N, C-alpha and C positions, 0 to 999 in steps of 0.2 A: 793181649797184653798191651797196655798203654805206655808208650815210651816218652819220657820227659827229659829234655836237656836243660840244665841250669847253667847259665854263665855267671861265674863268681863263686869260688869255693872258699867261703868265709864262714864266720859264725852266723851271720844273717842268712847265708846260703843254706846252712844246716836247718835253720828254722823254716825256711821256705820248703826245703825237701821234706821235712817232717810233716808240714801242713799238706803238701801235695800227696804224700803217701797216705795220710789220713783221709784225703779226699778221693782216693781211688787210683792214683797213678802207681803202677806196679813195677816199672823199670825206670829208675831215676839215675842219671849220671851227670857229672859236672864237667865243665870246661873252664879253664883258668890259665892265665898267661904265666903262672908259676910252674905249669906242667912243662917238662916231664919230671922235674925235681919233686913236685907235689903230685902224689898219686892217689891220696885218699882225703876226703873231707868228712870226718867222723866215720860212719859206716858206708858212705857212698863213694864210688870210684871217681877219680878225675882222669878222663881219657884223652884230653886234648886241650889246645889253647883256643883263643877266640877266633883265630884264622881258620882253625880246623872246623869250628862250629859253623862259620859262614859257608864253608864248602860242603859240610855234611848235614845241614839242617833238615834236609828232606827225609832223612832216615828216622825222624822223630815225629810223633803225633802232636807234640807241643814243645814250645821253647819259651823260657822266661829268664829274665835277667835279675840276679840277686846281688847287686852292687849297691852298697849303702849310700855312696855319694850321688846325689840326685841328678846333677847334670851329666855325669858320666853314664849313669844308668839309662837316662833318656837318650843319650847319643848312641849307646850300644843297641837299644831297642830300635832306633831309627835305621841303623845299619842292617839289622836283621830283617826288619819289615821291608826295606828296599830290595833285599835279595829273595824275598818270597817265603821267609820262615813262617811257620804256623805259630804266631804268638798267642799265648793263652794267659788267662788270669788264674791265680790260685787262691781259693777261698777255703780256709779251714772249716770243717763241718761244725766246729764249736763256735764259729762266728754267727752273728745274726745280721743278715743283709735283707732289707726290704725287697720284695719282688718289684717294687716301683722305683727302686734306685737304679742308676746306670753305672756300670763298672767298666772302665776302659781296659783295652788290651794291655797285658803285661802288669796289671795291678795285682798286688798281693794283700790279702786280708787275713790277719792272724787270729789265733784262738782268743775267744772272749771279746773280740771287737764287735761294735754295733755300727751299722750304717742304716740310717732311717729313711723314711719315705721321701721320694722326690729329690734326694741328693744325687749329684752327678760327680763321678770320679773320672779324671782323665787317664791318659795312658801312663803306665809305669809308676803309679802311686803306691805307697805303702801305708796301710792302716794297721798299726802294730798292736801287740798284745794288749787287750783290754782297753784300747782307745775307743772313743765314740765320736761319730759324725752324725749330728742330729738332722732333723728334717730340712730340706731345701738348701743344703750347703752345696757349694761348688768348689771342687779341688781341681786346679789346672794340672797339666801334665807334670809328672816328676815330683809331686809333693810327698813328703813323709810326715805322717802324724805318729809320733813316737809312743811307746808304751804308756798307758795310763793318761794320755792327753785327751782333752774333751773339747769339742766344738759345739756350742749351742746352735740353735736353729738359724738358718740363713747366712752363715758365715761364708765368705769367699776367700780362698787362699790361692795366691798367684804361683806361676810356674816355678818349680824347683825350690820352693820354700820348705822350711824345716820347722815343725812345731815340737819342741823338746819334751822330754819325759815329764809327765805330771802337770803339764801346762793346761790352762783353761782359757777359752776365748768366749767373750760375751756375744750374745745374739746379734746378728746382722753387721758384725764387724768385717771390714775389708782388710786383708793382709796382702801386701803386694808381692811381686815376684822377687825371688832370690833373698827372701827374708829368713833370718834365724831367730826363733823365739826360744829363750833360755829355759832350762829345766825349772818347773814349778812356777813359771810366770803366770800372771793373770792379765790377759790382754783385754782392755776395756775401751781402747781408742784405736782408730785406724793406724795401720803401720805402713809406711812408705816402702817402695821398692828398695831392695838391697840394704835394708836396715837390720841391725841386730838389736833386739830388745830383751830385757830381763827385769825381774823384780815384781813386786806387788804394790801398786799397779805397775805393769810393764812400762819401762821407759828406755829410750835409746841409750846405749852404753856411752856415747860420747856427750851426753847431756849431764849437767850437774844436778 
């Protein structure tokens, strides 16, 4: 029996648990700081808080963090890694991931997603439902590519950036760290660190 601990009992956590179960994890439990008031996340039990997981991680064959906020997810992964937890990635069997792609620890790839040849995904990334990451892309740690978003070839996305649902990014574009790309945006120019862009073509929200 393969035991998986998931930190973060949320809707996103349920999707991660479902993907993990589809991928062969047979005993899945959650930890969340709303415990003990929160004891179930869908059909999966919540058995402790984050401090409990830090002390009990050795009881599990794998640990993953299912927190949607990028920097918090990355911070929790760092804490677990520093205490020796067995961090794992979760890839839904309905995703297509090239054998020549690199997927970092703690990354989750959902059903229908595609990660193509020679792309590199850092630690704690999310490639969400039906998103695509084409050839030679680089996703730094803590990036979230939201459902239905598409990166063309050679795109770079900086640490903890968020590419919103249904957004598209032109080939060889660089998106900086801490960026938010709005839903449905079309990114055709470089995006600076800590910038929020939206629209077609995408523009910084503080520009006229």
